[in-house]
PAMAR-669913 format. One record per residue: residue in three letters; x, y, z of N, C-alpha, C, O, CB in turn. Coordinates in steps of 0.02 Angstrom, whole numbers, plus 50000, padded with zeros to 5 digits. Glycine has a CB too. Layout:
N
ALAXYZXYZXYZXYZXYZ ...
// end
This chain:
308
MET522704722247609522464728847590521734729347611521524734447637522544730147513 ARG521364724047600520664724447619520584724947698520124728247723520284718047592 ASN521024721747734521014722147807521184729247829520884731747877521524717147839 LYS521644732647795521824739547813521234744247801521104748747841522434741847775 SER520884743247744520324747647729519754746547780519444751347803520074746347658 LEU519634740147798519084738647847519244741847915518804744747948519004730947856 PHE519884741247933520094744147999520004751847996519774754848044520864742348017 PHE520174754847942520094762447934519364764247941519194769047975520374765047862 PHE518914760347907518194761847906517904761247977517504765447999517804757047857 ILE518114755848015517864755348081518114760848126517754763148171518044748848109 PHE518744763048114519024768448154518624775048143518494778648191519774769448135 ILE518444776348081518044782048066517364781848100517134786948126517964782747993 LEU517024776248102516364775348132516444776548208516054780348236516064768148117 ILE516924773748239516984774548311517144781948329516874784648378517544769948337 SER517584784948288517744792148303517144796648296517054801348335518294794748256 TYR516714795148247516124799248236515624798248291515284802848313515814797848170 GLY515574791848313515124790348371515334793948434514924796748470515094782848384 CYS515994793848447516244796748507516154804348503516014807448554516974794748520 ALA516234807348443516134814348434515414816448448515284821748477516324816348366 LYS514954812148428514224813748441514104813348517513754817648544513734808648402 GLU514374808348550514244807348620514554813048662514314814548717514514800748642 GLU515074816048636515434821248674515194828148656515494833048676516184820748661 GLU514644828648618514384835048598514194838948662513844836248705513774834248550 ALA514424845148668514274848948729513534850548732513234852048681514694855448732 PRO513224850148795512534851748803512424859448793512854863548809512284849348872 LYS511834860948767511684867948756510944868848763510544864248754511934870448688 ILE510764875048779510044877048787509954883648751510284888648767509824877648864 ASP509504883648702509294890048670508614892148692508114889148672509304889548596 LEU508604897448733507964899748767507674905348728508024910148711508084902248840 ASN507034904748713506654909648675506184913548721505574912448721506264906248619 VAL506484918048762506094922348808506314929548798506824931548824506194920248884 PRO505934933348760506144940448748506244944148815505814944048859505614944248705 GLY506824947448820506954951248879507094947048940507204949748995506374955748892 GLY507084940448932507244936048987506704936249044506844934249101507924938049015 ARG506114938549027505604939049078504914937649050504744939748995505624945949109 VAL504524933949088503814932549071503404936549121503494935849182503634924549073 ASP502954940849095502554945349134501834942549139501574939749090502554952549102 GLY501514943149196500824941149205500424946149245500704949149291500794934449237 GLN499794947049230499344951049271499214947549339499394941749350498684952249232 TYR498894951349383498774948449451498294942649452498294938649499498514953849497 GLN497874942149401497404936449401497784929949383498334930049356496824937749348 SER497474924249398497774917849380497894917949305497464919949267497304911749400 THR498494915649285498704915949215499174910249195499514907349238499034922549202 SER499194908549132499614903349107499884905949040499494908048997499234896449101 GLN500534905749033500874907748969501364902448947501554898048986501254914648977 THR501564902848885502034897848858502674901248833502674906848807501704893848799 ILE503234897348843503864899648813504144893548777503904888048788504364902648867 THR504664894448735504974888548703505734888848711506034894248717504774888148627 PHE506024883148711506754882748710506964876148674506564871448668507044883048783 THR507594876048651507864870248617508484867848657508894871948679508034871848542 THR508534861148664509124858448698509324851848662508904848648631508984857248775 ASN509924850148667510194843848639510264838548692510534833148679510864845048605 LYS510034839848749510094834948807509414834148843508954838148833510654837348860 SER509374829048882508814828448927508844834548977509394836848993508824821448965 TRP508284836849000508284842749042507774842149100507334837849101508114848949000 THR507864846649148507414847249205507344854649221507744858749199507664843249268 THR506814856249261506694863249280506624863649357506414858949391506054866049243 THR506784869349381506634871249451506354878249453506564882549414507274870849496 VAL505894879449496505554886149502505664888549572505494885249622504774885749485 THR505954894549575506064898049639505634904049642505754908749604506794900149650 CYS505134904149685504654909949690504624912349762504244909649802503924907849665 PRO505004917349779504974919949846504294921849864503904924049822505434925649854 TRP504134921149927503454922849954503334930149951503774934149965503364920450026 ALA502734931949934502524939049938501804939149967501314939849930502554942649865 GLY501774938450032501114938050063501104942550123501614945550141500934930850083 VAL500534943150154500474947650214500154943850273500314945450331500024954050198 ASP499734939150261499384936050318499384928550317499014925550357498684938450321 SER499764925250275499764918050273500454915250264500904918850244499324915650217 PRO500564908950280501254906250273501474906050200501054906450155501304898950302 PRO502144905650187502354905350120502094899550079502034894050106503064905350118 ALA501944900450017501714895349974501904896449901501874902149879500984894649981 PRO502094891449864502294892449793501704895449755501134893249763502524885749759 TRP501844900349716501324903549675501434902749602501014904949562501274910749690 ALA501984899549581502144898749510502374891449499502674888449543502704904049487 SER502244888749442502474882149421502544881749346502264885849309502004876649446 VAL502924876549324502964875649250502784868449236502814864049279503694877349222 SER502584867249173502454860449150502594860049076502444864649037501724858249166 PRO502884854349056503154848949099503754851249137504014856749125503344842949059 THR503974847149184504554848949227505184845949205505724847749229504434846849298 SER505144841149157505744837849130505584834749062505004834049043506004832449180 GLY506114832849025505964829848959506624828248923507174828748951505514834748915 LYS506554826248861507124824348820507344829848774507014835048772506964818148779 ALA507874828948738508124833948692507604835748640507164831748624508744831548659 GLY507634841648615507164843648563506964850948574507274854548613506544839048563 THR506434853148539506154859748549505544858948595505074855248579505964863048481 ILE505554862348649505034861048702504604867248711504864872948712505364858948772 THR503984866148719503514871648739503384870848813503144865648835502834871448699 LEU503544875848850503464875548923502904880248948502904886248932504134877348956 ASN502444877548987501914881249012502124884549078502364881149123501314876849019 VAL502034891149085502224894849147501564896649177501174900249147502674901449134 ASN501424894149238500784894949273500874899349334501324898149375500494888149294 MET500454904349340500474908749400499764909049431499254910049398500714916249381 GLN499764907949497499154908249536498964915649543499394919949535499234904749607 ALA498334917049558498114923949569498504927249627498594924249680497344924249583 ASN498724933449614499074937249666498534941249702498214945549671499644942049635 THR498424940149764497934944049803498264949849840497924953649874497564939549852 VAL498924950449836499284955349873499414961449827499474960949766499954952349901 TYR499454967149861499534973549824500234973749793500314977149742499424979649872 LEU500734970349821501404970649797501514965849735501254960349735501884968849855 SER501874967849688502074963149635502574958149660502884959049713502364966949575 ARG502664952649621503114947249647503494944349587503244944549530502704941349686 GLU504094941749601504504938749547504784932249570504884930949630505084943549526 GLY504894928049521505224921549534505714919949477505784923649428504684915749542 THR506044914349485506534912349433506414905249412506304900849454507264913049457 VAL506424904049347506404897149321507084895449294507374899149254505854896149265 THR507344889749317508004887649293507924880949255507634876149280508514886949353 ILE508194880849193508194874949153508904871949153509394875449141507944876649080 THR508964865549167509614862249173509654856749119509204852549113509714859249245 ALA510184856849081510304851349031511034849449040511484853249020510134853648954 GLY511144843849068511844841649083512144846549135511844847349188512304841449016 GLU512694849749121512964854549166512814861849147513074866649176513684853449170 VAL512364862449098512224869349074511534871449104511074867349109512214869848993 THR511484877649124510844880349150510684886749112511114890549089510894881649228 SER510044887749107509784894249079509194896349122508784892249143509564893549002 THR509164903049135508604905249181508214910949148508454914449103508884907749251 PHE507614911649171507244917649152506774919349214506614915249257506814916449082 THR506594925649213506204928449270505444928249254505224929249198506424935849285 ILE505064926849305504344927249301504134933149349504334933349407503994920049320 HIS503724937749321503514943349357502734943649356502424943049303503834949549327 GLN502424944649414501694945549417501514951949450501784953749502501374939749455 ASP501044955649420500824962049446500484961049514500234955649530500344965449397 GLY500494966349553500124966249615499384967449605499184970349555500384971349661 ALA498994965149651498244966049648498054973249662498444977049691497894961349700 PRO497444975149641497214981849662497184982249736497064977249768496544983549632 PRO497284988449766497254989049840496594987649869496084989249838497444995849862 THR496574984549927495944983449964496044985950035496604986150060495734975949963 VAL495504987850067495514989750136494874987050167494334987550138495574997450144 THR494934984150229494354981550264494374983950335494914984850364494314973850260 ILE493784984850363493724986350433493224981650465492774979250431493524993550444 ASP493284980350530492884975350560492194977650575491774973550594493194972950620 ARG492034984050568491364986450574491324993450540491804997250535491154986750651 THR490704994650516490615001050478490255006250521490225012050502490194999750411 MET489995004450578489675009250623489645006550694489645000550705488975010950598 GLN489625011250742489515009150810489275015250848489435020950829490165006150841 ASN488895014050901488615019250944488955018951011489065013551040487845018350952 VAL489125024851036489445025251102489065029851146488675033951121490155027451097 GLY489165029451213488815033851260489075040851259489595042351230488855031251330 TYR488705045251294488885052051295489505053551339489825058651331488315056051318 GLU489655048851387490235049751428490875048951388490855046251333490215044851485 ALA491445051451416492095050551383492265043151382492085039551428492665054751419 GLY492605040851332492795033851326493215032651265493495037351236492165029451323 SER493275026051246493655024151188493325018351154492935014751185494355022351207 ALA493485017451086493225011951047493745010450996494115014750974492545013551016 THR493755003850976494285001450931493964999150865493414996550863494704995550965 VAL494355000250812494184997850744494764994350716495314997250714493965003650697 ALA494684988150693495224984250665495224985750590494704985150557495134976550679 VAL495834987650561495894989250491496454984750463496954983450495496044997050480 SER496334982350400496804978350365496794979550293496274981650267496694971350378 THR497344978350258497364979150187497714972850154497924968250190497734985850170 ASN497764972750092498134967250058498854969150043499124967849990497784965349991 GLY499144972450094499854974450088499934981550067500504983950067500224970150040 ALA499414985250049499454992250032499474996550094499204994650146498874994149987 PRO499785002550090499765007050149499075010250152498735011150101500325012450146 TRP498885011950216498225014950225498305021450269498785022250306497715009750260 SER497835025650260497835031950301497125033250324496635030550298498115038150260 LEU497095037750376496445038950407496305046450404496755050450415496435036350482 SER495685048350388495485055150388494795055950420494455050950433495495057750317 GLY494585062150435493915063250460493875062950537493315062350563493455058250428 VAL494425063150573494425062850645494235069850671494595074750659495135060450672 PRO493665070450707493455077350730493865079450790494255075550817492685077550750 SER493795085850811494185088850865494015085750933494385086550980494065096450866 TRP493455082250938493275079451001493535072151009493345068451055492515079751009 MET493955070350963494165063050963494915062950940495135067050900493675058450911 THR495275058250966495965056750941495995049450920495585045150939496505058350997 ALA496505048350879496585041250852497285039150871497755043150869496465040750770 SER497375032550891498015029850908498485029150847499095028650854497925023250942 SER498195029250788498585028450724498205031650667497595030750662498715020750707 THR498535035350625498205038350567498455035450503498275038050450498285045750566 GLY498865030250504499115026750445499645021750460500005022350510499385031550397 ALA499695016650417500195011550429500265007450363499915008750313499985006850491 ASN500705002750365500794997950305500584990850326500784985950294501564997750280 MET500204990350378500024983550399499354983950436499094989350449500604980250446 ALA499084977950452498464977550490498564980550558499074979350590498224970250495 THR498104984350582498144988150645497484988750678496964989150645498424995050633 ASN497494988850745496924990450782496964997750802497414999750839496874985950841 VAL496495001950780496525009150792496035010550850495445008850847496335013450727 THR496305013750902495895015250959495715022650955496155026950950496255013551025 PHE495065024150957494815030950956494595033051027494175029851058494215031450905 THR494895038451051494735040751118494325047251107494545051851074495405041951163 TYR493735047351136493275052951128493115056451194493105053351248492645050551094 GLN492975062951187492815067051247492075065951262491695063551220492975074751237 ALA491885067851323491195067951341490785072551298491015077951282491115069851411 ASN490215070651278489735075051242489325078851294488935075851331489265070851195 LEU489405085451295489055089451345488405092051321488015095051358489475095051366 LEU488275090851256487655093551225487135088451223487265082451223487775096051157 ALA486495090951221485925086451217485775084651145485195083351128485315089651249 VAL486265084451103486205082551031486735077551016487325078651030486285088850983 ALA486525072050988487025066950968487485069750914487295073950874486665060550941 ARG488115067250915488595069550864488915063550830488915058050857489135074050894 GLU489175064750772489375059450728490075060650698490255066350682488865058850672 ALA490465055450691491115055850660491165051150601491055045150610491665054250711 ASN491315053450542491395049750482492125048150474492495052550450491115053550422 LEU492375042350493493095040750493493225036950429492935031550419493305036550556 VAL493645039650386493755036950321494445033850318494955037150329493675042250269 PHE494465027250304495085023350298495235022550222494835019550187495015016250334 THR495785025050199495955024950130496595021150115497115022250148496005031750105 SER496555016750065497155012750046497245013849969496945010449928497065004850064 VAL497655018649953497785020849883497095022949853496885028549865498125014849838 THR496775018849817496115021049787495515017649821494945019349803496105019449712 ALA495615013049867495055009849902494905013449970495355015550007495235002249915 THR494265014049985494065017350046493535013550083493125010150052493835024250032 LYS493535014150148492995011550192492855017150243493315020450267493185004550227 THR492205017950259492025023250308491705019850368491285015450362491525028550276 HIS491935022150427491665020050492491305025850520491605031150527492205017450541 VAL490655025150538490265030250568490165029150641489835024350661489605030850535 MET490465033450682490425032950755489925038250779490015044250766491145033950789 THR489405036150814488905040750839488925041050915488875035850948488195038750815 GLN489015046850943489035047951016488355050451037488095055251009489595052951037 ALA488085047251088487425048851113487395056151139487905059051156487225043951167 ALA486795058751143486675065351170486735065151245486565060051276485995068051148 ALA486975070351275486985070751351486295072251375485895074951337487485076251379 PRO486145070751436485495072851466485405080451457485895084251459485465070851542 ALA484815082351449484665089551441484755093251507484565090751560483955090451415 THR485015098951503485085103551561484765110151546484725112051487485825104651579 ILE484535113851597484215120251586484355124551645484355122151702483465119551576 ALA484485131051634484555135951688484245142351668484235144151609485285137151707 ILE483975146051718483705152751709484045157651754484285155751807482955152851722 ASP484075164151732484485168651773484125171751831484415175651868484745174251730 GLN483495169951841483135172151903482575167151916482245164451871482835179751895 ASN482495166051978481975161252003481355164452032480835161152037482275156752054 ALA481415170952051480845174652081480855181752056481385184652046480865174352159 LYS480275184652047480225191552025479565194352054479045191052054480245192151946 THR479645200652078479045204452102479005210852059479495214452050479085206352181 VAL478395211952033478295217651992477705221952017477295219552056478185215551923 GLU477665228451995477125232752015476485230551988476465225651950477245239651995 SER475925234052006475265231951986475155233951913474735230951880474715234952032 GLY475515238751887475385240551817475685235451765476085231151782475675247551805 SER475465236351704475725231551654476445232951640476695238451653475315231851588 GLY476785228051613477495228851596477805222351572477445217451559477885231451655 SER478465222251567478805216351543479525216051572479775221151597478825216351465 PHE479825210451569480525209651589480775203451554480365199651529480625208951667 SER481425202451552481735196851515482025191551563482275193151617482295199451469 VAL481965185551542482295179951577482765176551526482585174851470481745174651607 ALA483395175651550483865171951509483825164451518483925162051574484555174351522 VAL483685160851466483635153451469484245150251439484425152051383483005150851432 THR484565145851473485195142651448485085135051451484895132351503485845144851492 THR485215131651396485195124551392485805122051357486175126051327484565122151357 ASN485935115551359486495112351321486275110051254486355104251234486785106551360 SER485995114951217485685113851151485075109751151484875106851100486155110651107 ALA484755109251208484155105251215483555109651197483565115751200484085102251289 ALA483025106051176482385109551164482055110851232482135106751277481895105251116 TRP481705116351240481375118051301480695120951290480545123251234481785122651338 SER480285121051342479625123951336479445126551404479705124251455479105118951309 ALA478985131451405478735134451467478005132851477477615132751430478835142051466 SER477825131551539477125129851555476925133451618477325136751650477025122151563 GLY476285132651635476035136051697475915143651687475945147551735476525134951755 ILE475785145451625475705152651609474985154651616474565152351577475955154251538 PRO474815158951665474105161151672473915166151616474325168251576473995164451742 ALA473245167751616472985172251564473275179251564473295182451511472255172851571 TRP473515181651620473795188151625474525188951608474815194351613473695190451690 ILE474815183251587475505183151569475615180051499475295175051482475905179151622 THR476025182951460476225179851394476995179351393477345183651421475955184251329 LEU477255174451361477965173251353478135173451277477775170551236478165166151386 SER478675176851261478895177051192479675176051190480065180351209478685184051158 PRO479855170051167479445164351148479295160051208479585161151262479785160151094 SER478855155151201478685150651254478995143551244478965139251288477925150151260 VAL479285142651187479665136251171480295138251132480325143651103479205131051128 GLY480795133951132481395135551097481895129851100481765124651131481685141751124 THR482475130851067483005126051071483655129751082483795134751049483045121751007 GLY484035127251130484665130651147484535136251196484075135851238485005133551083 SER484935141451191484905146851240484625153251209484695154251148485595148151269 GLY484325157551249484065164051225483695167451278483625164951334483615163151165 ASN483455173451261483065177551310482315176951297482075177151240483295185151306 VAL481975176351350481195175651348480945182251377481155184251431480885169151392 VAL480515185451341480185191451365479535189551398479105186451367480055196451309 VAL479465191351463478865190051501478435196451503478635201551530479045187551574 ASN477845196051474477375201651471476825200551522476575194951526477075202651400 PHE476625205551561476075204751609475615210551604475835216151588476335204051682 THR474955209351618474465214851613474395217951681474655215551731473775212451588 GLN474025223551682473925227151744473485223051791473015219651771473595234051730 ASN473665223651854473275220251907472795225351936472995229951971473735217351964 THR472155224451920471645229551940471255227452000470765230652019471155230951882 THR471475221952032471115219152090471445222052151471955225452149471125211152091 ASN471105220352207471355222652273471775217152305471935217552364470765224552321 ALA471965211952265472385206652292473005205652245472945206152184471985199952299 SER473555204452275474155202652235474035195852203473605191952224474825202552281 ARG474415194652152474325188152118475015185252099475515188852094473865188852052 GLU475005178552090475645174952083475575169552032475065166352023475865171852150 ALA476135168751996476145163451944476815159651948477345162751954476045166551870 THR476795153251944477405149351942477485146351871477115141951850477395143651997 ILE477985149051838478105147151768478675141851766479215142951793478285153651724 THR478535136351735479005130551734479325130251667478995130151615478645123751748 PHE479995130051670480395129451609480685122051611481025119951658480985135251605 THR480515118451554480725111151554481145109651492481005111751436480075106351555 ALA481675105951504482095103151448482235095951466482595094551513482785107251439 GLY481935091451428481995084251446481715083051513481135084451526482725081851443 SER482135080351559481925079451625482125084851675481985084651735482155073151648 ALA482475089551644482715095451686482205100751692481865102451643483355098651656 VAL482135103451754481585108251764481845114151806482215113151854480965104851799 LYS481655120451789481735126251828481115130451832480735130751783482285130151802 THR481005133651886480385137651894480525144851911480995146551947479945134551949 LEU480105149051884480125156251899479455157951933478915156451907480235160651832 THR479515160951991478895163052028478845170452017479295174252035478925161352108 LEU478285172751987478165179751972477605182052019477075178952020477965180751896 THR477715187352056477195190252103477075197552078477525201652070477465190252182 GLN476435198752065476235205352046475835208752105475385205652132475805205051979 LEU476005214852123475685218252177474985220252158474825221052099476095224352198 ARG474545220952211473885223352201473895231052189474405234252200473435221552260 THR473335233752167473325241052157473475244252223473205242352275472625243552129 GLY473895249252220474145253052281474805250652304475075253252353473645252352338 GLY475095245752271475775243652287475845239252347476385239052378476195249552297 TYR475315235452366475355231352425475325223852405474975221852359474785233152473 ILE475705219852442475605212852439475085211152494475095214252547476285208852447 ASP474655206352482474175204252530474495203352600474975199552607473835197852506 GLY474225206852650474505206152717474995211252738475255210852794474815199752723 GLY475165216252697475605221252721475845225752663475715224452604476195217952756 ASN476185231052683476445236152637477165234452618477585233152661476395243252668 LEU477315234452554478035233752537478435239652558479035239752548478125232752463 
// end
């Protein structure tokens, strides 16, 4: 009888032990919504889970970059351990890209797995250009500006009518070629080219040099009677400043200096002498020169040496 009781007791112990060894693995994950969210800055958060088996983790974090090779941006610690209630650190590196990114953490205990998502916000938009200003000549030509962002789309504004751009927006780094017309005016001109990426902006100032000054007058010679009087001369420049010189005492000009184009009134006094008189008035704009020769007859309507 004692042998039967002992045998029965041993049988119960073995059955209990086998039942414990055969307990199914399980994982109880405490992650609200099944997702851990992080801001774009470097961050570390914790989650907890309970398991009755030894466990391991794997992290899958697809690349979300624009200018560099793929690299893991998330990790967990510890990466493995024994049964119990575990606190798991979820670490995210800073996200420098405008786009948000997601990964998956998988916890494995025996043949059981449990997963949760890690989500990191995108960084604020940035836009960069390789130069903020440049000077170009007055002749027609082209110039290039390299623009890049951290994955955010960009657009271009402020292109004047005398210029065209090879691109006015994109979702990637681009070299933008600006083709500009010749500047025909003697005044430099400026284009404020604004690159915008969502809320970030950069401005490139392109200055085109002034053209050489030009000047023209509508008459180069004029003969007037001996009496006092006046007449007009039309002065035309390419927006250049001009001035008149060589004006004798018997002539006045109104105006004698100016900018751009306009009419100049030439006033002359009476010639009371017995000789005709002459003045060469020089109109100058930069290095450009035009002359007007004014001849006034002597009293009686004669030029020296003969009758008109």
